C-alpha positions in Angstrom: -5.0 6.6 5.5 -3.9 4.3 8.4 -0.5 4.3 10.0 0.8 1.4 8.0 -0.4 2.9 4.7 1.5 6.0 5.8 4.7 4.0 6.2 4.3 2.5 2.7 3.6 5.9 1.3 6.7 7.3 3.1 8.9 4.4 1.8 8.0 5.0 -1.8 8.0 8.8 -1.6 11.5 8.4 -0.3 12.4 6.2 -3.2 10.7 8.6 -5.7 12.9 11.4 -4.3 16.0 9.1 -4.1 16.1 9.7 -0.3 17.5 6.5 1.2 17.5 7.9 4.7 13.7 8.6 4.5 13.2 5.0 3.3 15.3 3.5 6.1 13.2 5.2 8.7 10.4 2.9 7.6 12.2 -0.4 8.5 12.4 -2.2 11.8 15.8 -3.1 13.2 15.2 -6.8 12.4 13.9 -6.2 8.8 14.5 -8.4 5.8 14.1 -7.7 2.1 13.7 -10.0 -0.8 13.1 -9.6 -4.5 14.3 -11.6 -7.6 17.7 -9.9 -7.4 18.4 -9.3 -3.7 17.9 -11.5 -0.6 18.9 -9.3 2.4 18.8 -10.5 6.0 19.6 -7.3 7.9 18.7 -3.6 8.1 22.3 -2.9 7.4 22.1 -4.7 4.1 18.8 -3.0 3.3 20.4 0.3 4.1 23.3 -0.5 1.8 21.0 -1.5 -1.1 18.8 1.5 -1.0 21.7 3.9 -0.5 23.5 2.3 -3.4 20.5 2.3 -5.7 19.5 5.9 -4.8 23.1 7.2 -5.3 23.5 5.5 -8.6 20.1 6.2 -10.1 20.0 7.8 -13.6 17.0 9.1 -15.4 14.9 7.7 -12.6 11.1 8.0 -12.4 8.8 6.2 -10.0 5.0 5.9 -9.5 3.2 3.9 -6.9 -0.5 3.2 -6.2 -2.9 0.7 -4.7 -1.3 1.3 -1.3 -3.2 -0.9 1.2 -2.5 -2.0 4.7 -4.1 -3.4 7.8 -2.6 -4.0 11.3 -0.1 -6.6 10.2 0.4 -6.5 6.4 0.4 -4.2 3.5 1.0 -3.9 -0.3 1.5 -1.5 -3.1 2.1 -1.5 -6.9 5.2 0.3 -8.1 6.4 1.2 -11.6 10.0 2.3 -11.9 11.8 3.7 -15.0 15.5 4.1 -15.0 18.8 3.5 -16.8 20.3 0.2 -15.7 23.9 1.2 -14.7 25.6 -1.9 -15.9 24.4 -1.6 -19.5 23.0 1.9 -19.9 19.7 0.4 -21.1 16.3 1.9 -20.2 14.2 -0.3 -17.9 10.5 -0.2 -17.0 9.9 -2.4 -14.1 6.5 -3.3 -12.7 6.7 -4.4 -9.1 4.2 -5.6 -6.5 5.3 -5.1 -2.9 4.1 -7.2 0.0 5.0 -6.0 3.4 4.7 -7.3 7.0 4.8 -4.9 10.0 6.1 -5.1 13.5 6.0 -2.3 16.1 4.7 0.0 13.4 7.6 -0.5 11.0 8.4 -2.8 8.1 9.8 -6.2 9.3 9.5 -8.1 6.1 9.5 -6.6 2.6 9.1 -8.8 -0.5 9.0 -7.4 -4.0 7.9 -9.5 -6.9 8.4 -8.7 -10.6 8.8 -10.7 -13.8 12.5 -11.3 -13.9 12.4 -12.3 -17.6 10.7 -9.1 -18.5 13.1 -7.0 -16.4 16.1 -8.8 -17.9 15.0 -8.1 -21.5 15.0 -4.4 -20.6 18.1 -4.4 -18.5 20.3 -6.8 -20.5 18.9 -6.8 -24.0 19.4 -9.9 -26.1 21.0 -12.0 -23.4 18.0 -11.2 -21.1 15.6 -12.1 -23.9 17.3 -15.4 -24.6 18.2 -16.5 -21.0 16.1 -14.3 -18.7 13.7 -17.1 -18.1 16.5 -19.4 -16.8 17.6 -19.8 -13.1 21.2 -19.6 -14.5 20.9 -15.9 -15.5 18.9 -15.0 -12.4 21.6 -16.5 -10.1 24.3 -14.7 -12.2 22.5 -11.4 -11.7 22.0 -12.1 -8.0 25.7 -12.8 -7.5 26.8 -9.7 -9.3 24.3 -7.6 -7.4 25.5 -8.9 -4.0 29.1 -8.4 -5.1 28.3 -4.8 -6.0 26.5 -4.3 -2.7 29.4 -5.6 -0.7 31.9 -3.4 -2.5 29.6 -0.4 -2.1 29.1 -1.1 1.7 32.9 -1.5 2.2 33.5 1.9 0.8 31.0 3.6 3.1 
């Protein structure tokens, strides 16, 4: 395992153990994060997101595999199962992570997953009917950022 594969493994081991501090040690000071719900432009926001998600996780299970990395980029496949806090519904999310490194740490982290599939699990019928629309995705993004701001202001 090379040093960047070790960083990816450390990141997802931290998530599996709901250890936000371990996860944050993997990110560069100038890191960004993007997925279908969050678009974060600072390590402070990334810190807030992982701390919030780890502290609120219920019935959480995570597996990861296909960890690969070279000198500048890396990737992994993640499967997370948890209760979505807003609805109490069980979610099974399949995620592909693409990562860029700088100075041996994550500088850019982009997760992709099927938002419609996720919304069917997380939101039920509204997700099934509207999960494919940009309207619902924007609504979820706004709510997630609002929750993140509230959480960070309480820290």
